[in-house]
C-alpha positions as CSV (number, residue, x, y, z in Angstrom):
1,X,24.1,-35.0,-10.5
2,X,25.5,-32.2,-8.4
3,X,25.6,-30.0,-11.5
4,X,21.9,-30.6,-12.2
5,X,20.9,-29.8,-8.6
6,X,23.1,-26.7,-8.6
7,X,21.6,-25.5,-11.9
8,X,18.0,-26.1,-10.6
9,X,18.8,-24.1,-7.4
10,X,20.2,-21.2,-9.4
11,X,17.2,-21.1,-11.7
12,X,14.9,-21.1,-8.6
13,X,16.8,-18.3,-7.1
14,X,16.7,-16.2,-10.3
15,X,12.9,-16.8,-10.8
16,X,11.9,-16.1,-7.2
17,X,11.9,-12.3,-7.7
18,X,9.7,-12.7,-10.8
19,X,7.1,-14.7,-8.9
20,X,7.1,-12.2,-6.1
21,X,6.7,-9.3,-8.4
22,X,3.7,-10.9,-10.2
23,X,1.9,-11.0,-6.8
24,X,3.0,-7.5,-5.9
25,X,1.6,-6.2,-9.2
26,X,-2.0,-6.7,-8.1
27,X,-1.5,-4.9,-4.8
28,X,-2.8,-1.4,-4.6
29,X,-6.1,0.5,-5.1
30,X,-8.3,-0.3,-8.1
31,X,-11.5,1.4,-9.4
32,X,-14.4,-0.4,-11.1
33,X,-14.8,0.9,-14.7
34,X,-17.9,3.0,-15.0
35,X,-18.4,3.4,-11.3
36,X,-16.2,6.3,-10.0
37,X,-16.9,5.6,-6.3
38,X,-16.3,1.8,-6.3
39,X,-12.7,1.3,-5.2
40,X,-11.0,-1.7,-3.7
41,X,-7.6,-2.0,-2.1
42,X,-5.8,-5.3,-2.8
43,X,-3.3,-6.4,-0.3
44,X,-1.4,-9.4,1.1
45,X,-3.1,-11.2,4.0
46,X,-1.0,-14.0,5.5
47,X,0.4,-14.9,2.0
48,X,-3.0,-14.8,0.3
49,X,-4.7,-12.1,-1.7
50,X,-7.4,-10.0,0.0
51,X,-9.3,-6.8,-0.9
52,X,-11.4,-4.4,1.0
53,X,-13.4,-1.3,0.2
54,X,-11.5,2.0,0.4
55,X,-14.4,4.1,1.6
56,X,-16.8,3.4,4.5
57,X,-20.3,2.2,3.8
58,X,-23.2,4.8,3.4
59,X,-24.3,4.0,6.9
60,X,-20.9,5.0,8.3
61,X,-19.7,1.5,9.1
62,X,-16.2,0.5,8.1
63,X,-15.6,-0.8,4.5
64,X,-16.0,-4.6,4.4
65,X,-13.4,-7.1,3.2
66,X,-14.6,-8.1,-0.2
67,X,-12.1,-10.7,-1.3
68,X,-11.0,-13.2,1.3
69,X,-7.9,-15.4,1.2
70,X,-7.6,-15.8,-2.6
71,X,-4.9,-18.2,-3.7
72,X,-2.8,-18.0,-6.8
73,X,-4.1,-20.5,-9.4
74,X,-1.7,-19.6,-12.2
75,X,0.4,-16.6,-13.4
76,X,-1.6,-13.4,-12.8
77,X,-4.7,-15.3,-11.6
78,X,-6.2,-15.8,-8.2
79,X,-9.3,-17.6,-6.8
80,X,-11.2,-16.9,-3.6
81,X,-14.4,-15.9,-2.0
82,X,-16.1,-12.6,-3.0
83,X,-18.4,-11.0,-0.5
84,X,-21.2,-8.8,-1.9
85,X,-22.1,-6.2,0.8
86,X,-25.3,-5.2,-1.1
87,X,-27.0,-8.6,-0.6
88,X,-24.7,-10.3,2.0
89,X,-24.0,-13.3,-0.3
90,X,-20.6,-14.9,-0.9
91,X,-19.6,-15.9,-4.4
92,X,-16.7,-17.9,-5.9
93,X,-14.5,-15.4,-7.6
94,X,-11.5,-15.2,-9.8
95,X,-9.2,-12.2,-10.3
96,X,-7.1,-12.0,-13.4
97,X,-4.4,-9.3,-13.9
98,X,-4.7,-8.6,-17.7
99,X,-2.0,-5.8,-17.7
100,X,-0.3,-3.8,-15.0
101,X,-3.2,-1.3,-15.0
102,X,-6.2,-3.6,-16.0
103,X,-7.7,-6.6,-14.2
104,X,-10.9,-8.6,-14.4
105,X,-12.9,-9.7,-11.4
106,X,-15.4,-12.5,-12.0
107,X,-17.9,-13.7,-9.5
108,X,-20.0,-16.9,-9.9
109,X,-23.1,-18.0,-8.1
110,X,-22.7,-21.4,-9.8
111,X,-20.4,-22.4,-12.6
112,X,-22.6,-21.1,-15.4
113,X,-24.0,-18.0,-13.6
114,X,-21.1,-15.6,-13.6
115,X,-20.6,-11.8,-13.9
116,X,-17.3,-10.1,-14.9
117,X,-16.2,-6.6,-14.2
118,X,-13.2,-4.6,-15.4
119,X,-11.1,-2.7,-12.9
120,X,-8.4,-0.1,-13.5
121,X,-5.4,0.6,-11.3
122,X,-5.7,3.9,-9.3
123,X,-2.5,3.6,-7.3
124,X,0.2,1.2,-6.3
125,X,0.5,-0.6,-3.0
126,X,0.1,1.5,0.1
127,X,3.2,1.5,2.3
128,X,3.6,2.9,5.8
129,X,5.1,6.4,5.7
130,X,8.7,6.6,6.7
131,X,9.5,8.4,9.9
132,X,10.5,11.9,9.2
133,X,14.2,12.6,9.7
134,X,15.2,15.3,12.2
135,X,16.2,18.3,10.3
136,X,19.2,20.3,11.4
137,X,18.3,23.8,12.6
138,X,18.9,26.3,9.9
139,X,21.1,29.3,10.6
140,X,19.7,32.7,9.8
141,X,21.2,34.0,6.6
142,X,24.0,36.5,7.2
143,X,25.3,39.3,5.1
144,X,28.8,38.6,3.8
145,X,31.4,40.9,5.3
146,X,29.1,42.4,7.9
147,X,29.5,41.5,11.6
148,X,26.2,41.3,13.5
149,X,27.1,42.1,17.2
150,X,23.8,40.8,18.5
151,X,24.2,37.4,16.8
152,X,27.8,37.1,18.0
153,X,27.0,37.6,21.7
154,X,25.6,34.6,23.5
155,X,22.5,35.2,25.6
156,X,23.2,35.1,29.3
157,X,20.9,35.4,32.3
158,X,21.1,38.8,34.1
159,X,23.3,38.9,37.2
160,X,21.4,38.5,40.5
161,X,20.8,41.8,42.3
162,X,22.3,41.8,45.8
163,X,21.0,44.3,48.3
164,X,23.6,46.4,50.0
165,X,24.4,45.4,53.6
166,X,23.3,48.0,56.3
């Protein structure tokens, strides 16, 4: 009994990174095939899958959230609400990761009225930039064997001038 429980725990630990990497594989920026300006960024939102436009709308307002709180339904497949900013309607949608660089996004008004689109990965997940490390000041190159008197003398403040006593 103990051996079975221990074996199950080991298998779960070994498979956990595989499950996490499948979800991570969808994160990043994707472009709609045949529409060079249509780009969505897929990201984690409280453990669910979300997507928003990359560029602001033509009227200058911020890019809307297109995919809201999609849940994983099976390996490489998610289901959630798709918002269409062109008509303001929300559709039931599915996202299927076909390959690491291809996915299909399908929106349905009702079960039999659906439209699918192919998307291609543009870039991987966006991560915050690391803080730059403080660089050590570089010394000016010196000529080997030549002593530079100016460089060797430390700079000091001039001595104060004292007026002679009368």
